[in-house]
C-alpha positions as CSV (number, residue, x, y, z in Angstrom):
1,M,0.0,0.1,0.1
2,Y,1.3,3.5,-0.9
3,I,1.8,6.0,2.0
4,F,0.4,9.3,1.2
5,Y,1.7,12.5,2.8
6,S,0.1,15.9,3.4
7,L,1.6,19.3,2.2
8,A,2.5,20.3,5.8
9,A,4.4,16.6,6.4
10,V,6.3,17.4,3.1
11,A,7.1,20.8,3.8
12,A,8.6,19.9,7.2
13,L,10.8,17.3,5.3
14,A,12.0,19.9,2.8
15,A,13.1,22.4,5.5
16,A,15.3,19.7,6.9
17,S,16.7,18.5,3.7
18,P,20.0,19.7,2.1
19,Q,19.9,22.5,-0.2
20,G,21.9,23.1,-3.3
21,I,20.8,20.3,-5.5
22,P,21.7,21.6,-9.1
23,S,18.9,22.2,-11.5
24,S,19.3,20.9,-15.1
25,I,17.1,20.6,-18.2
26,P,17.1,16.9,-19.1
27,P,17.1,15.5,-22.7
28,V,13.7,15.4,-24.6
29,S,12.7,12.1,-26.4
30,K,9.4,10.2,-27.4
31,A,8.0,7.1,-26.0
32,P,4.5,5.4,-26.1
33,N,4.0,5.2,-22.3
34,F,5.3,7.6,-19.6
35,R,4.8,8.6,-15.9
36,I,3.8,11.9,-14.8
37,T,6.0,13.8,-12.2
38,A,5.7,17.0,-10.3
39,A,7.9,20.1,-10.8
40,F,7.8,22.9,-8.5
41,A,9.3,26.4,-8.8
42,Q,13.0,26.4,-7.2
43,D,11.8,28.5,-4.3
44,S,8.9,26.5,-3.4
45,P,9.3,24.6,-0.2
46,L,8.0,21.4,-1.9
47,S,10.9,21.4,-4.7
48,E,13.4,19.6,-2.8
49,V,11.4,16.9,-1.4
50,A,8.1,16.5,-3.4
51,G,9.8,17.4,-6.8
52,G,10.0,14.2,-8.7
53,W,7.0,12.7,-7.0
54,N,4.7,10.7,-9.3
55,L,1.2,10.9,-10.2
56,T,-1.0,8.0,-9.0
57,S,-4.7,7.3,-8.0
58,Y,-6.4,7.4,-4.6
59,H,-9.2,4.9,-4.6
60,I,-12.5,6.2,-3.5
61,T,-15.0,4.1,-5.0
62,P,-15.1,1.5,-8.0
63,C,-14.0,3.4,-11.1
64,Y,-13.7,6.7,-9.2
65,D,-10.2,7.8,-8.0
66,Y,-8.5,11.1,-6.8
67,A,-5.2,12.1,-8.8
68,V,-2.6,12.3,-5.9
69,F,1.2,12.3,-5.8
70,T,3.3,9.7,-4.4
71,N,7.0,9.0,-3.7
72,H,6.6,5.6,-5.2
73,T,6.4,4.6,-8.9
74,G,2.9,6.0,-9.6
75,R,0.8,5.0,-12.8
76,T,1.5,4.6,-16.3
77,F,0.1,7.0,-19.0
78,Y,-0.4,7.1,-22.3
79,A,-1.8,9.5,-25.1
80,N,-4.8,8.3,-27.0
81,G,-6.8,9.6,-29.9
82,T,-7.2,9.9,-33.5
83,D,-4.9,12.1,-35.8
84,E,-8.0,14.6,-35.9
85,Q,-8.5,14.5,-32.1
86,F,-4.8,15.5,-31.5
87,A,-5.1,18.1,-33.9
88,N,-8.2,19.7,-32.4
89,H,-6.9,19.1,-28.8
90,T,-9.7,16.7,-28.1
91,S,-7.6,13.7,-27.4
92,N,-7.4,11.8,-23.9
93,L,-4.7,10.9,-21.5
94,L,-5.2,7.3,-20.4
95,S,-3.9,4.8,-17.6
96,D,-4.8,1.2,-17.6
97,G,-6.4,-0.2,-14.4
98,G,-8.3,-3.2,-13.2
99,T,-7.9,-6.8,-13.9
100,P,-7.8,-7.4,-16.7
101,P,-6.5,-4.1,-17.5
102,W,-8.8,-1.4,-19.1
103,P,-8.5,2.1,-19.8
104,W,-8.9,5.0,-17.2
105,G,-9.1,8.5,-18.2
106,T,-7.6,11.5,-16.7
107,V,-10.5,13.8,-15.6
108,V,-10.6,17.5,-14.7
109,A,-13.7,18.4,-12.7
110,A,-16.4,20.4,-14.5
111,A,-16.8,24.0,-13.5
112,N,-20.2,23.0,-11.9
113,A,-18.6,20.0,-10.0
114,T,-16.3,21.8,-7.8
115,D,-15.6,20.3,-4.2
116,D,-16.6,21.8,-0.9
117,E,-13.9,24.4,-1.3
118,G,-14.8,25.5,-4.7
119,R,-11.8,23.6,-6.3
120,R,-11.7,21.4,-9.4
121,P,-10.2,18.2,-8.6
122,V,-8.5,15.9,-11.0
123,Y,-9.6,12.3,-11.1
124,I,-8.4,9.0,-12.8
125,N,-11.8,7.3,-13.5
126,C,-12.9,4.4,-15.5
127,G,-13.3,5.1,-19.3
128,Q,-12.5,8.0,-21.4
129,G,-10.9,11.2,-19.7
130,T,-11.4,14.8,-20.3
131,P,-10.9,15.8,-24.1
132,G,-7.9,18.1,-24.3
133,F,-5.7,16.7,-21.5
134,Q,-2.6,16.4,-23.6
135,V,1.2,16.2,-23.5
136,A,3.0,19.1,-25.3
137,D,4.9,18.5,-28.2
138,W,7.7,20.2,-26.7
139,P,9.1,20.1,-23.9
140,G,7.1,17.3,-22.4
141,T,4.6,19.1,-20.1
142,V,1.1,18.0,-19.4
143,Y,-1.6,20.7,-20.1
144,Y,-5.1,21.1,-19.9
145,G,-6.5,24.3,-21.9
146,T,-4.5,27.4,-20.6
147,G,-5.1,26.9,-17.0
148,T,-2.8,25.8,-14.3
149,F,-2.4,22.7,-12.1
150,Y,-1.8,23.1,-8.4
151,V,-1.7,20.9,-5.4
152,C,-3.4,21.1,-2.0
153,N,-3.9,19.1,1.3
154,A,-6.8,16.8,0.9
155,T,-8.1,14.6,3.6
156,L,-9.6,11.7,1.8
157,L,-11.1,8.4,3.0
158,Y,-7.7,6.9,4.2
159,G,-6.2,10.1,5.5
160,P,-4.3,12.9,4.1
161,A,-3.0,13.3,0.4
162,I,-1.3,15.8,-1.9
163,A,-4.1,16.1,-4.2
164,L,-4.1,17.6,-7.8
165,Y,-6.3,20.3,-9.0
166,W,-6.8,22.6,-12.0
167,R,-7.8,26.4,-12.2
168,K,-8.3,28.7,-15.1
169,K,-5.7,31.0,-15.8
170,V,-7.4,34.1,-14.5
171,D,-8.2,32.4,-11.3
172,Q,-5.9,32.4,-8.3
173,T,-4.3,29.2,-6.4
174,P,-5.8,29.0,-3.1
175,E,-3.9,30.0,0.1
176,G,-1.9,27.1,1.4
177,C,-1.6,25.4,-1.9
178,A,1.3,25.4,-4.5
179,N,1.4,25.2,-8.4
180,V,2.7,22.3,-9.9
181,E,4.2,21.6,-13.4
182,L,3.1,18.0,-14.7
183,Q,6.3,16.5,-16.5
184,A,6.0,13.4,-18.8
185,W,8.9,11.1,-18.3
186,C,9.7,8.4,-20.6
187,L,9.2,4.7,-19.6
188,D,10.9,1.6,-20.9
189,D,7.5,0.1,-21.6
190,D,6.3,-1.0,-25.2
191,T,2.8,-1.9,-24.4
192,E,0.6,-1.0,-27.2
193,H,-3.0,0.2,-27.1
194,E,-5.3,1.1,-29.9
195,L,-5.2,4.8,-31.1
196,Q,-2.1,5.1,-29.1
197,R,0.5,7.9,-29.9
198,N,3.9,8.5,-29.0
199,S,4.4,11.4,-26.6
200,T,7.3,13.8,-26.0
201,C,8.8,13.1,-22.6
202,Y,12.0,13.5,-20.6
203,G,14.8,10.9,-21.1
204,T,16.5,10.7,-17.8
205,T,15.4,11.7,-14.3
206,P,17.6,14.3,-12.2
207,Y,16.5,14.8,-8.6
208,P,14.4,16.7,-8.3
209,P,12.7,18.0,-11.4
210,R,12.4,21.8,-11.4
211,L,10.4,24.3,-13.3
212,R,12.1,25.5,-16.5
């Protein structure tokens, strides 16, 4: 079982961690499968510890999971769609789950489906994801529209977690939360899926990833 952490716990670890880890821009490659890794601004208290954590799912009910960050392996993702969908920014970002495996989509909550604090959570649910959740052709960052991803403390079913949210560019990141860049990192995994497409991703992993 994964152990999840709150932002407060990670910030405390960051305060105690050594500083001066060099920042570098890794080489960019392409691969069919990748993990999604957190990168924070260099002055963020989360940069030294939670930078490099991977996106995974936090189970709530069948086929319905929150997207959270873990310091373990995380989930494997892949881009899925037709050429027309990629051109129109309506393709999907999927991750297999279940036994036998089937596609789970990465979902941004609709504007009328916010949580109790008015935030738009990101989920990893059964079936197709939110159209337009994609990896940029360069330099390997995951985006949705022109908005911003951020993380906040979330008290979920089994305790605290660093949960992922999305906001419009004109909105403000809530107090106590932190903006995060989602970086795609190539995996040595040639598993094939129908309508899968190679994605731009980083080829090697310095610790921790930083915003460019």
